[in-house]
N, C-alpha and C positions, 0 to 999 in steps of 0.2 A: 425467171425461165424464161430462154430465148424462143420469141415468138415465130422465127422465120427459119428456113433450112439452109445449109451453106452448099450451093449447088447439088441440089438433090437430083438422084439417080432416078431416071424415066424408067418405069418396068413396064411390061405387056402382060397378059394374063399367061402363064406358063400352061400349056394344054394339059389337061387331064389332074391339075393340082390345084387342092381347094383347103381351104380353115380345118382344120378336124372338127366334127362334130360334135366332140366334147372329150372332157379330159377328167380322169380320176384325181384328185387330189386328197389322198388319207380316204375319208370316209364323205368327201363331199364331190359332186359329180359337178362340175361346171360345162355346161351347155349352152348356147356352143361354147368352142376353146378361145373366147377372145376375152381381155382384162383390159379397164379401165384402170390406167397408170394410178398408183397415188400421188398427187400434185400438190403442192405447200402452196396455201392461195385457193385452191382451184376446186379440189375434190369434195367439199361438205355435203352434207345431207342434201341441201339445195339441188347442186349442180349433180350429183349421183342421182337422184331420183328423176332430176330431168333427162340423164343420160339413157336413163331405166325408160322412159317415158318417150323419146325423142321419135319414137316409131309411128307416133302420132302427131306429128309436126309435119305431114307429108300430104297433099293434094291427092295422094294415091291410095291413102288410109281409108279406111271403112268408113261408108256415112254413121254419123251420129257417135264416131269415138271420140273422146275427151283425156284431158290427161288425168281425169278422175278416173277412167276406165282401169281395171285389172290385166297390167302388160306382163304376157312372162318373157323368158330371158330368151325364149326363141322367136319370139314378136319383135324383142327390141335388139337381138342380135350381140346382146353383150351378157357373158356368162357369170363373169364375176366382177363385182365393184371394190374396188379400196379406198381407204380412210386419207385423210392428208398425214400425213407423219406426225406422230405427238411424241412428244419428248416423256422419256420412260421416268426419269429423275422427278418431271414435272406432275405426272399422274400420280407416282405414288406418296408425293407430298400435301397434293393438294386435296381439299374436304370433296366428300364425294358428291357432292350437290354441284361442288364447279367440274367435276368431271364430265357431267352431262353436257356439257358445251364441247367438249372434245370429242366425246363418243358418243353422241346424239344417233342413231339410226332407225328408220320405220321398218314394219315387216315386211315392206313392198321392196325393202332392199336384200334381201337373202337373196342366195349368198354373200355375202358381206366379209372382206378381211381388214384387221385395224393394223397398220403400220406404225411400228415404235423404233425411233433410234435414242443409241445411249452406248455407255461404254463399260458400265458395272455391271458383270454376269447376273449379281444377286438382286440389283435393281431393276432390270430388264426382266429376270423372273418374279418377281411381286408384279411389274405393270403386266406382262403375260396371265397370269393368276386375273387381274384386273379385268383384263379385254375379255378373257374368257369367263369369266362369272358375270359380264355385262352381257353376253349373249351371242357375241361375234362367232360367225361360224370358222375363223382360221386366225390365225395374227403372222406378221411378217417382220423381219428384221432390215432397216434400212442399213444398206452398207454402200448405198451408189449417191446421197445428195452431195454436191461436189461445194456449194455454199459454206463462205469462210468461217461465217460465224458457229457451222455446226463442226466443220472440220477443226477449228481450232480447240472445240470441247473432246475431240479424240471419237467422235458421232460420224454416221454417215460413210462417206469413201474413206476419212481418217483413218476407221478402222483397217483399211487395207494393207497397211503398213506391218500390220501386226498378227499375223495369223495364228500366234499361240492364244494371244487375249480372243479372237474372233470365236478359237475351238472352246476356250470355258465357257464361252457366252452361250454357242450352240447347245453344250451338255447341261448347263442351268437351265434353259428356256425349256429346253426341250422334256424334263424331267418334272417342269415344275405344272403342264396343261396338258390335255389330252387331245386337243381338238389339233387339226394339220397346223405346223410349225414351217414355215418357208422362208425364202431369204431373196431380197433385189440386190444386186450388185454391178459393180461395174468391172471391165476388164483388169483394172490394176490402178497402181496410182499416178505412173506415166508408161512410157512405153518401154523401158529400161527394168519397169515392174510388173509385167503381165502376171498375176496369180488366178485368172477364172478358172481356168483347169480345176487346177490344186486346190482352190475354194470349193468347187462345186463337188468332188470329192469327198472331202472334207464333210460338207452340207450333207451327203446319203449317210456317212460312215456314222455322223451325230444322230441320225434318223430325222431327219426333215423331210418332209413329203416333196415337194417341188421347188426347183430354184429358176428365177427370173435373171436374165443377164442384158443388161443395157450395154450394148458392146462399143463403149468410148472407155476412156482413160478418164480418172478425174483431173488431170491437167489440159484434156480437149473440153471439162465443161460440155455444152450444147454444141460445139463449132466441129466442123471438118464432117465427115462423114461415117456413118456405123459400121463399125467392121464386122459384118456378119461372119465371116469366117471362121469366125471365135465361137460364136453361137454355135457351130457346126461341130466344132470341137468339145465344147462342154457338152454336147446330146451324144457323141461318141464316148465319152469318159463316163458316164452313169446312165443309172437305169432308173429314176426319177424323174417325174417329168419336169421338161425343160421350156422354158416360155422365152421364146423372142422377145424385144425391145429394140427399138433404134431406127428413127426413119420411117415409119411406117403413118404414109398418108393419105392411102389410099385403099381400096381394095387389090387393086393389082401388086400393090407393095405385098401387102399381107399373105396373098396368094405366092410371090417370089420368094418371099423370108422363108413359106413353109419349104417353099420345093429347093432351095440352097442350102438350108438346114437343117433340116427333117424335124424342127421342134415342133412340141406338143401344142403348142396354144403362139396366139399373139398378144402382145399388151399393146394398148396404144396410147400414148401421153399427150403431146402438143396439139396433133390432127385433131381430137375429139372437142377443143373450145371451139376451133375455126369452124369443123364441120360435123358436128353432133350428130349425122345419119350414120356417119360411117360405118357404126356397128351392123346398123340394118342393113348397109348397102353392102358388106361382107357378104351378110347370110344371105341376102338375095342373089349373089353369084354364087353362092355355094349351091342354093336350090335350084334356079333358073339358068346361069350361066348368063346373068345380065343384072344392073340394076339401076334403079331408079337416081335423075340428078334433081336435086333440089330447085323449083321453082322459085322466083319473088314470092309468090303467096306462101308460101313452104318456109321463106326466109322472113316474111313478118309474122308468122305465126309462131317461130320458133324465137326470135326477139322478146315478142309482147310475153309468149308465155313464162321466159325464163324471168323476164321484170317482175310480173306478178307475182310468180312465186314466190322471189326474195321478197315484196311488201307482205305477202300473205303470212311469211314465217316470221316476220318482224325481225328478219336480220340484223346485227348490231351493227354491219357498216353498208347497210341497203345502197344507198347513194353511191358509194365506193366501189362496192361491188358491179354496179350497173356500170361505171365508166371504167372500169379494169375490164371487162366483157367486150364493151363495145367495139374495142379496135378488132375482137377475134370474129364478133358475130356480125359484123359489116364487111368481113371480108368477102369479096365478089358480088356487092352488092353495088350497081351501078349507083355513082354518084353518092358513095358510101360516106365519102367526105365530110360532105355538108353537114349529113347524118351524126357523124362522131361529132363534129365542131357544137352541134345542137345540144348533145347529150354531154358534153365535156361542160359547157357553159351553163347547165340547166343547176340548180342547187336544191332538186327535191325530189324523190321518186318519183313523185307524181307528174313533175314538170317532165321528167325524162320519157313516162308513158306518153306524155301529150305531145312530144319531140317526136316520136316513135309513128305516133298515128299521123300527125301533119305528112310527114316524109312520104311514108306510103299509101296516104287517101289516094292520090292522086291515081297512084297505079294501080290500084284497090279496083278504081271509079274506070279502069282504061280496061280492066281484066272482065268487069262485070258488064261492059257494054257489050 
């Protein structure tokens, strides 16, 4: 996943327009109407709970608040969280004990949606039953991933070239489960194959309860700018909720997306790892007309807390995860390059935590004096 944006547009707050307070997806109320996008290699249970608790990584948080405190969706600002995408074929083949690695979640993650990818209708239906039986609130179909290894198996955005097969998948999965069924998709395979409106209408006709559109083609990947005008077209074409996705980096962007498209909810992907406070900031702006900008102390607490959560979870790839997220988390930190260097050179989780403490100690001392 590309970590930067190509010439992102700068938006100002549109007067009188806010991200909706809630959106109803089937029997599930998503409040606020903000969604953490499913991101491969990112949105595991540690990161999802980290985002849910990001409201406490702030100098503005209530005294005594900790990550162990119970945080509501309204406090976190994130109404719905989603898993990394999971292979339906792999899920139906693996032992039940191994499934827990891919479908683990905690009670404080509700409402939560599990995202599946695949191309066989019966297999996807079986996987959706597993998701429902595991206790997820929703199941989502991935028609957006542009990765070659996924597309080569006709999964993700590869399916955008076969609308009849997508319809068979929609029908099979819808018949298999009673929980809300949604789909996340792109504009089409390329600019000569824009099928988002037709696909959204098909989803509605097959009984899906919401659609999420990443306003780029598969050919674009994450390059160029998201074309929000297509989100508006989809919104005009269907009655079910439409979730807008693409180039939402700030609360201003989120409000501009709603203003320009009329979408019912906003999905945020790449901005979340670099700014875990974005959901809280959107909620703050909706409530008050302004939002807090994280301080150095906030960033210190955020980095330390996520790394500690990885260690406590005994994540199988703890050190790799720490290094992966270092480039995101140190974005905006003065002198962050030296911290990243120290993290990349460390060989254990404890050594990485020590590097973080050493880096921030002078700044924390200066703040305390």
